[in-house]
SEZA-413961 format. One record per atom (N, C-alpha, C): residue number from 0; atom name; x, y, z. Coordinates in nm, 2 decimals, decimal comma, padded with zeros to 4 digits, m for minus. Example, Ala and Ser with C-alpha at 12.3 -4.5 7.8 and 13.67 -1.06 7.14 Angstrom:
2
(pt 0; "N"; (01,32; m00,57; 00,78))
(pt 0; "CA"; (01,23; m00,45; 00,78))
(pt 0; "C"; (01,32; m00,33; 00,78))
(pt 1; "N"; (01,28; m00,22; 00,71))
(pt 1; "CA"; (01,37; m00,11; 00,71))
(pt 1; "C"; (01,29; 00,00; 00,79))
***
This chain:
114
(pt 0; "N"; (m00,53; 01,73; 01,21))
(pt 0; "CA"; (m00,50; 01,60; 01,18))
(pt 0; "C"; (m00,43; 01,60; 01,04))
(pt 1; "N"; (m00,33; 01,52; 01,03))
(pt 1; "CA"; (m00,25; 01,51; 00,91))
(pt 1; "C"; (m00,24; 01,37; 00,87))
(pt 2; "N"; (m00,28; 01,33; 00,75))
(pt 2; "CA"; (m00,36; 01,41; 00,65))
(pt 2; "C"; (m00,50; 01,44; 00,71))
(pt 3; "N"; (m00,56; 01,54; 00,65))
(pt 3; "CA"; (m00,69; 01,58; 00,70))
(pt 3; "C"; (m00,80; 01,48; 00,66))
(pt 4; "N"; (m00,90; 01,47; 00,75))
(pt 4; "CA"; (m01,02; 01,38; 00,72))
(pt 4; "C"; (m01,14; 01,47; 00,70))
(pt 5; "N"; (m01,21; 01,45; 00,59))
(pt 5; "CA"; (m01,33; 01,53; 00,56))
(pt 5; "C"; (m01,44; 01,43; 00,51))
(pt 6; "N"; (m01,56; 01,45; 00,56))
(pt 6; "CA"; (m01,68; 01,37; 00,52))
(pt 6; "C"; (m01,80; 01,45; 00,48))
(pt 7; "N"; (m01,88; 01,39; 00,40))
(pt 7; "CA"; (m02,01; 01,45; 00,36))
(pt 7; "C"; (m02,11; 01,34; 00,33))
(pt 8; "N"; (m02,23; 01,37; 00,36))
(pt 8; "CA"; (m02,34; 01,28; 00,33))
(pt 8; "C"; (m02,35; 01,15; 00,41))
(pt 9; "N"; (m02,40; 01,05; 00,35))
(pt 9; "CA"; (m02,42; 00,92; 00,42))
(pt 9; "C"; (m02,30; 00,83; 00,43))
(pt 10; "N"; (m02,29; 00,75; 00,53))
(pt 10; "CA"; (m02,19; 00,65; 00,54))
(pt 10; "C"; (m02,25; 00,53; 00,46))
(pt 11; "N"; (m02,17; 00,43; 00,44))
(pt 11; "CA"; (m02,22; 00,31; 00,37))
(pt 11; "C"; (m02,33; 00,24; 00,45))
(pt 12; "N"; (m02,31; 00,23; 00,58))
(pt 12; "CA"; (m02,41; 00,17; 00,67))
(pt 12; "C"; (m02,54; 00,25; 00,67))
(pt 13; "N"; (m02,53; 00,39; 00,68))
(pt 13; "CA"; (m02,65; 00,47; 00,67))
(pt 13; "C"; (m02,72; 00,47; 00,54))
(pt 14; "N"; (m02,65; 00,46; 00,43))
(pt 14; "CA"; (m02,71; 00,45; 00,30))
(pt 14; "C"; (m02,80; 00,32; 00,29))
(pt 15; "N"; (m02,74; 00,21; 00,33))
(pt 15; "CA"; (m02,81; 00,08; 00,33))
(pt 15; "C"; (m02,93; 00,09; 00,42))
(pt 16; "N"; (m02,92; 00,14; 00,54))
(pt 16; "CA"; (m03,03; 00,15; 00,63))
(pt 16; "C"; (m03,14; 00,24; 00,57))
(pt 17; "N"; (m03,11; 00,34; 00,49))
(pt 17; "CA"; (m03,21; 00,42; 00,43))
(pt 17; "C"; (m03,27; 00,36; 00,30))
(pt 18; "N"; (m03,23; 00,23; 00,27))
(pt 18; "CA"; (m03,29; 00,16; 00,16))
(pt 18; "C"; (m03,22; 00,17; 00,03))
(pt 19; "N"; (m03,11; 00,22; 00,03))
(pt 19; "CA"; (m03,03; 00,23; m00,10))
(pt 19; "C"; (m02,95; 00,10; m00,13))
(pt 20; "N"; (m02,95; 00,06; m00,25))
(pt 20; "CA"; (m02,85; m00,03; m00,30))
(pt 20; "C"; (m02,73; 00,05; m00,33))
(pt 21; "N"; (m02,61; 00,01; m00,28))
(pt 21; "CA"; (m02,50; 00,09; m00,29))
(pt 21; "C"; (m02,38; 00,02; m00,37))
(pt 22; "N"; (m02,30; 00,11; m00,42))
(pt 22; "CA"; (m02,17; 00,06; m00,47))
(pt 22; "C"; (m02,07; 00,15; m00,41))
(pt 23; "N"; (m01,95; 00,10; m00,38))
(pt 23; "CA"; (m01,85; 00,17; m00,31))
(pt 23; "C"; (m01,73; 00,18; m00,40))
(pt 24; "N"; (m01,69; 00,31; m00,42))
(pt 24; "CA"; (m01,56; 00,34; m00,49))
(pt 24; "C"; (m01,46; 00,38; m00,39))
(pt 25; "N"; (m01,35; 00,32; m00,39))
(pt 25; "CA"; (m01,25; 00,35; m00,29))
(pt 25; "C"; (m01,11; 00,31; m00,34))
(pt 26; "N"; (m01,01; 00,39; m00,29))
(pt 26; "CA"; (m00,87; 00,36; m00,33))
(pt 26; "C"; (m00,78; 00,43; m00,23))
(pt 27; "N"; (m00,67; 00,35; m00,19))
(pt 27; "CA"; (m00,57; 00,42; m00,11))
(pt 27; "C"; (m00,50; 00,53; m00,19))
(pt 28; "N"; (m00,47; 00,64; m00,12))
(pt 28; "CA"; (m00,41; 00,75; m00,19))
(pt 28; "C"; (m00,28; 00,71; m00,26))
(pt 29; "N"; (m00,20; 00,63; m00,20))
(pt 29; "CA"; (m00,07; 00,58; m00,25))
(pt 29; "C"; (m00,09; 00,51; m00,39))
(pt 30; "N"; (m00,21; 00,46; m00,42))
(pt 30; "CA"; (m00,23; 00,39; m00,54))
(pt 30; "C"; (m00,30; 00,47; m00,65))
(pt 31; "N"; (m00,33; 00,60; m00,62))
(pt 31; "CA"; (m00,40; 00,68; m00,71))
(pt 31; "C"; (m00,30; 00,75; m00,80))
(pt 32; "N"; (m00,29; 00,69; m00,92))
(pt 32; "CA"; (m00,19; 00,74; m01,02))
(pt 32; "C"; (m00,22; 00,88; m01,06))
(pt 33; "N"; (m00,35; 00,92; m01,07))
(pt 33; "CA"; (m00,39; 01,05; m01,12))
(pt 33; "C"; (m00,40; 01,15; m01,01))
(pt 34; "N"; (m00,32; 01,14; m00,90))
(pt 34; "CA"; (m00,31; 01,23; m00,80))
(pt 34; "C"; (m00,17; 01,28; m00,77))
(pt 35; "N"; (m00,11; 01,35; m00,87))
(pt 35; "CA"; (00,03; 01,38; m00,85))
(pt 35; "C"; (00,06; 01,47; m00,73))
(pt 36; "N"; (m00,04; 01,55; m00,69))
(pt 36; "CA"; (m00,01; 01,64; m00,58))
(pt 36; "C"; (00,04; 01,57; m00,45))
(pt 37; "N"; (m00,02; 01,46; m00,43))
(pt 37; "CA"; (00,02; 01,38; m00,31))
(pt 37; "C"; (00,17; 01,35; m00,31))
(pt 38; "N"; (00,22; 01,32; m00,43))
(pt 38; "CA"; (00,37; 01,29; m00,44))
(pt 38; "C"; (00,45; 01,41; m00,44))
(pt 39; "N"; (00,40; 01,52; m00,50))
(pt 39; "CA"; (00,47; 01,65; m00,50))
(pt 39; "C"; (00,50; 01,70; m00,36))
(pt 40; "N"; (00,40; 01,68; m00,27))
(pt 40; "CA"; (00,42; 01,73; m00,13))
(pt 40; "C"; (00,46; 01,61; m00,04))
(pt 41; "N"; (00,49; 01,50; m00,10))
(pt 41; "CA"; (00,55; 01,38; m00,04))
(pt 41; "C"; (00,46; 01,33; 00,08))
(pt 42; "N"; (00,33; 01,32; 00,05))
(pt 42; "CA"; (00,24; 01,27; 00,15))
(pt 42; "C"; (00,13; 01,19; 00,09))
(pt 43; "N"; (00,16; 01,07; 00,04))
(pt 43; "CA"; (00,06; 00,98; m00,02))
(pt 43; "C"; (m00,01; 00,89; 00,08))
(pt 44; "N"; (m00,03; 00,94; 00,20))
(pt 44; "CA"; (m00,10; 00,86; 00,30))
(pt 44; "C"; (m00,25; 00,88; 00,28))
(pt 45; "N"; (m00,33; 00,78; 00,33))
(pt 45; "CA"; (m00,48; 00,80; 00,34))
(pt 45; "C"; (m00,55; 00,71; 00,24))
(pt 46; "N"; (m00,68; 00,74; 00,23))
(pt 46; "CA"; (m00,77; 00,67; 00,15))
(pt 46; "C"; (m00,89; 00,76; 00,11))
(pt 47; "N"; (m00,95; 00,73; m00,01))
(pt 47; "CA"; (m01,07; 00,80; m00,05))
(pt 47; "C"; (m01,18; 00,70; m00,07))
(pt 48; "N"; (m01,30; 00,73; m00,02))
(pt 48; "CA"; (m01,41; 00,64; m00,03))
(pt 48; "C"; (m01,54; 00,72; m00,07))
(pt 49; "N"; (m01,61; 00,67; m00,17))
(pt 49; "CA"; (m01,74; 00,73; m00,21))
(pt 49; "C"; (m01,85; 00,62; m00,20))
(pt 50; "N"; (m01,96; 00,66; m00,14))
(pt 50; "CA"; (m02,08; 00,58; m00,13))
(pt 50; "C"; (m02,17; 00,63; m00,24))
(pt 51; "N"; (m02,20; 00,54; m00,34))
(pt 51; "CA"; (m02,29; 00,57; m00,45))
(pt 51; "C"; (m02,41; 00,49; m00,46))
(pt 52; "N"; (m02,52; 00,55; m00,51))
(pt 52; "CA"; (m02,64; 00,47; m00,53))
(pt 52; "C"; (m02,63; 00,38; m00,65))
(pt 53; "N"; (m02,64; 00,25; m00,63))
(pt 53; "CA"; (m02,62; 00,16; m00,74))
(pt 53; "C"; (m02,72; 00,17; m00,85))
(pt 54; "N"; (m02,84; 00,22; m00,83))
(pt 54; "CA"; (m02,94; 00,24; m00,93))
(pt 54; "C"; (m02,94; 00,37; m01,00))
(pt 55; "N"; (m02,90; 00,48; m00,93))
(pt 55; "CA"; (m02,91; 00,61; m01,00))
(pt 55; "C"; (m02,77; 00,67; m01,02))
(pt 56; "N"; (m02,67; 00,62; m00,97))
(pt 56; "CA"; (m02,53; 00,68; m00,98))
(pt 56; "C"; (m02,52; 00,81; m00,90))
(pt 57; "N"; (m02,61; 00,84; m00,81))
(pt 57; "CA"; (m02,60; 00,95; m00,72))
(pt 57; "C"; (m02,49; 00,93; m00,62))
(pt 58; "N"; (m02,42; 01,04; m00,59))
(pt 58; "CA"; (m02,32; 01,03; m00,48))
(pt 58; "C"; (m02,40; 01,05; m00,35))
(pt 59; "N"; (m02,40; 00,95; m00,27))
(pt 59; "CA"; (m02,47; 00,96; m00,14))
(pt 59; "C"; (m02,38; 01,01; m00,03))
(pt 60; "N"; (m02,25; 00,99; m00,04))
(pt 60; "CA"; (m02,16; 01,03; 00,07))
(pt 60; "C"; (m02,01; 01,01; 00,03))
(pt 61; "N"; (m01,92; 01,06; 00,10))
(pt 61; "CA"; (m01,78; 01,05; 00,08))
(pt 61; "C"; (m01,70; 01,07; 00,21))
(pt 62; "N"; (m01,59; 00,99; 00,22))
(pt 62; "CA"; (m01,50; 01,01; 00,33))
(pt 62; "C"; (m01,36; 01,02; 00,26))
(pt 63; "N"; (m01,30; 01,13; 00,29))
(pt 63; "CA"; (m01,16; 01,16; 00,22))
(pt 63; "C"; (m01,06; 01,18; 00,34))
(pt 64; "N"; (m00,96; 01,09; 00,34))
(pt 64; "CA"; (m00,85; 01,10; 00,43))
(pt 64; "C"; (m00,73; 01,12; 00,35))
(pt 65; "N"; (m00,69; 01,24; 00,32))
(pt 65; "CA"; (m00,58; 01,27; 00,22))
(pt 65; "C"; (m00,54; 01,41; 00,23))
(pt 66; "N"; (m00,43; 01,44; 00,17))
(pt 66; "CA"; (m00,38; 01,57; 00,15))
(pt 66; "C"; (m00,50; 01,65; 00,08))
(pt 67; "N"; (m00,52; 01,77; 00,12))
(pt 67; "CA"; (m00,62; 01,86; 00,06))
(pt 67; "C"; (m00,77; 01,81; 00,08))
(pt 68; "N"; (m00,79; 01,71; 00,16))
(pt 68; "CA"; (m00,93; 01,66; 00,18))
(pt 68; "C"; (m01,02; 01,77; 00,22))
(pt 69; "N"; (m00,97; 01,87; 00,30))
(pt 69; "CA"; (m01,06; 01,98; 00,35))
(pt 69; "C"; (m01,11; 02,07; 00,23))
(pt 70; "N"; (m01,04; 02,07; 00,12))
(pt 70; "CA"; (m01,08; 02,14; 00,00))
(pt 70; "C"; (m01,16; 02,05; m00,09))
(pt 71; "N"; (m01,11; 01,93; m00,11))
(pt 71; "CA"; (m01,18; 01,84; m00,20))
(pt 71; "C"; (m01,33; 01,81; m00,16))
(pt 72; "N"; (m01,35; 01,80; m00,03))
(pt 72; "CA"; (m01,49; 01,77; 00,01))
(pt 72; "C"; (m01,59; 01,87; m00,03))
(pt 73; "N"; (m01,54; 02,00; m00,05))
(pt 73; "CA"; (m01,64; 02,10; m00,10))
(pt 73; "C"; (m01,68; 02,08; m00,24))
(pt 74; "N"; (m01,60; 02,02; m00,32))
(pt 74; "CA"; (m01,63; 01,99; m00,46))
(pt 74; "C"; (m01,73; 01,87; m00,46))
(pt 75; "N"; (m01,71; 01,78; m00,37))
(pt 75; "CA"; (m01,81; 01,66; m00,36))
(pt 75; "C"; (m01,94; 01,71; m00,31))
(pt 76; "N"; (m01,94; 01,80; m00,21))
(pt 76; "CA"; (m02,07; 01,85; m00,15))
(pt 76; "C"; (m02,14; 01,93; m00,26))
(pt 77; "N"; (m02,07; 02,01; m00,33))
(pt 77; "CA"; (m02,14; 02,09; m00,44))
(pt 77; "C"; (m02,20; 01,99; m00,54))
(pt 78; "N"; (m02,12; 01,89; m00,58))
(pt 78; "CA"; (m02,18; 01,79; m00,68))
(pt 78; "C"; (m02,30; 01,73; m00,63))
(pt 79; "N"; (m02,30; 01,69; m00,50))
(pt 79; "CA"; (m02,42; 01,62; m00,44))
(pt 79; "C"; (m02,54; 01,72; m00,44))
(pt 80; "N"; (m02,52; 01,84; m00,40))
(pt 80; "CA"; (m02,63; 01,94; m00,39))
(pt 80; "C"; (m02,69; 01,97; m00,53))
(pt 81; "N"; (m02,61; 01,95; m00,63))
(pt 81; "CA"; (m02,66; 01,99; m00,77))
(pt 81; "C"; (m02,69; 01,86; m00,85))
(pt 82; "N"; (m02,69; 01,75; m00,79))
(pt 82; "CA"; (m02,73; 01,62; m00,86))
(pt 82; "C"; (m02,63; 01,58; m00,96))
(pt 83; "N"; (m02,51; 01,61; m00,95))
(pt 83; "CA"; (m02,40; 01,56; m01,04))
(pt 83; "C"; (m02,38; 01,42; m01,01))
(pt 84; "N"; (m02,39; 01,34; m01,12))
(pt 84; "CA"; (m02,37; 01,19; m01,10))
(pt 84; "C"; (m02,23; 01,16; m01,08))
(pt 85; "N"; (m02,20; 01,04; m01,02))
(pt 85; "CA"; (m02,06; 01,00; m01,00))
(pt 85; "C"; (m01,99; 00,99; m01,13))
(pt 86; "N"; (m02,05; 00,94; m01,23))
(pt 86; "CA"; (m01,98; 00,93; m01,36))
(pt 86; "C"; (m01,94; 01,06; m01,42))
(pt 87; "N"; (m02,02; 01,16; m01,39))
(pt 87; "CA"; (m01,98; 01,30; m01,44))
(pt 87; "C"; (m01,86; 01,35; m01,36))
(pt 88; "N"; (m01,86; 01,33; m01,23))
(pt 88; "CA"; (m01,74; 01,37; m01,15))
(pt 88; "C"; (m01,62; 01,29; m01,19))
(pt 89; "N"; (m01,64; 01,16; m01,22))
(pt 89; "CA"; (m01,53; 01,08; m01,26))
(pt 89; "C"; (m01,47; 01,12; m01,39))
(pt 90; "N"; (m01,55; 01,16; m01,48))
(pt 90; "CA"; (m01,51; 01,19; m01,62))
(pt 90; "C"; (m01,47; 01,34; m01,64))
(pt 91; "N"; (m01,48; 01,42; m01,54))
(pt 91; "CA"; (m01,44; 01,56; m01,56))
(pt 91; "C"; (m01,29; 01,57; m01,58))
(pt 92; "N"; (m01,25; 01,69; m01,64))
(pt 92; "CA"; (m01,11; 01,72; m01,66))
(pt 92; "C"; (m01,07; 01,82; m01,55))
(pt 93; "N"; (m00,97; 01,79; m01,47))
(pt 93; "CA"; (m00,93; 01,87; m01,36))
(pt 93; "C"; (m00,80; 01,94; m01,39))
(pt 94; "N"; (m00,77; 02,05; m01,33))
(pt 94; "CA"; (m00,65; 02,12; m01,34))
(pt 94; "C"; (m00,53; 02,03; m01,29))
(pt 95; "N"; (m00,42; 02,04; m01,35))
(pt 95; "CA"; (m00,30; 01,96; m01,32))
(pt 95; "C"; (m00,19; 02,05; m01,27))
(pt 96; "N"; (m00,12; 02,01; m01,17))
(pt 96; "CA"; (m00,14; 01,90; m01,07))
(pt 96; "C"; (m00,22; 01,94; m00,95))
(pt 97; "N"; (m00,34; 01,88; m00,94))
(pt 97; "CA"; (m00,42; 01,91; m00,82))
(pt 97; "C"; (m00,47; 01,78; m00,76))
(pt 98; "N"; (m00,52; 01,78; m00,64))
(pt 98; "CA"; (m00,57; 01,66; m00,58))
(pt 98; "C"; (m00,70; 01,62; m00,64))
(pt 99; "N"; (m00,78; 01,72; m00,70))
(pt 99; "CA"; (m00,91; 01,68; m00,76))
(pt 99; "C"; (m00,89; 01,57; m00,87))
(pt 100; "N"; (m00,77; 01,56; m00,93))
(pt 100; "CA"; (m00,75; 01,46; m01,03))
(pt 100; "C"; (m00,78; 01,32; m00,98))
(pt 101; "N"; (m00,77; 01,31; m00,85))
(pt 101; "CA"; (m00,79; 01,17; m00,79))
(pt 101; "C"; (m00,93; 01,12; m00,82))
(pt 102; "N"; (m01,03; 01,21; m00,83))
(pt 102; "CA"; (m01,17; 01,17; m00,86))
(pt 102; "C"; (m01,17; 01,08; m00,98))
(pt 103; "N"; (m01,09; 01,11; m01,08))
(pt 103; "CA"; (m01,09; 01,03; m01,20))
(pt 103; "C"; (m01,06; 00,88; m01,17))
(pt 104; "N"; (m00,96; 00,85; m01,09))
(pt 104; "CA"; (m00,93; 00,72; m01,06))
(pt 104; "C"; (m01,02; 00,65; m00,95))
(pt 105; "N"; (m01,04; 00,73; m00,85))
(pt 105; "CA"; (m01,12; 00,67; m00,74))
(pt 105; "C"; (m01,26; 00,63; m00,78))
(pt 106; "N"; (m01,33; 00,72; m00,85))
(pt 106; "CA"; (m01,47; 00,69; m00,89))
(pt 106; "C"; (m01,47; 00,58; m01,00))
(pt 107; "N"; (m01,36; 00,55; m01,06))
(pt 107; "CA"; (m01,36; 00,44; m01,15))
(pt 107; "C"; (m01,32; 00,30; m01,09))
(pt 108; "N"; (m01,30; 00,31; m00,96))
(pt 108; "CA"; (m01,25; 00,19; m00,88))
(pt 108; "C"; (m01,36; 00,14; m00,79))
(pt 109; "N"; (m01,46; 00,07; m00,84))
(pt 109; "CA"; (m01,57; 00,01; m00,76))
(pt 109; "C"; (m01,51; m00,11; m00,69))
(pt 110; "N"; (m01,51; m00,11; m00,56))
(pt 110; "CA"; (m01,45; m00,22; m00,48))
(pt 110; "C"; (m01,56; m00,32; m00,44))
(pt 111; "N"; (m01,69; m00,28; m00,43))
(pt 111; "CA"; (m01,80; m00,37; m00,40))
(pt 111; "C"; (m01,93; m00,30; m00,43))
(pt 112; "N"; (m02,03; m00,39; m00,45))
(pt 112; "CA"; (m02,16; m00,34; m00,49))
(pt 112; "C"; (m02,27; m00,44; m00,44))
(pt 113; "N"; (m02,38; m00,38; m00,41))
(pt 113; "CA"; (m02,49; m00,47; m00,36))
(pt 113; "C"; (m02,55; m00,54; m00,48))
***
């Protein structure tokens, strides 16, 4: 599938059903200024969405539909396994130009919260 779709963890619905108060960080790839790789390869299609615990800032899940999603999801899964908070992933400095730079913008874009 192009662009690739990759997911990890809980969906928004599953997180709420498990009793979490959630906040959702999401952005269309075409609007992510800090993701130059999508423009370099001329494929700014897709969206990135993170499900975060509103109380702890834990990353509960993510769905990435974008260029390099099959690689990006591994960084998210690693962060989740090691208890890296969403703010830490958001504020990290990433190599340029890579798709991981998108984490800076997407995790700063909270579109809704409980």
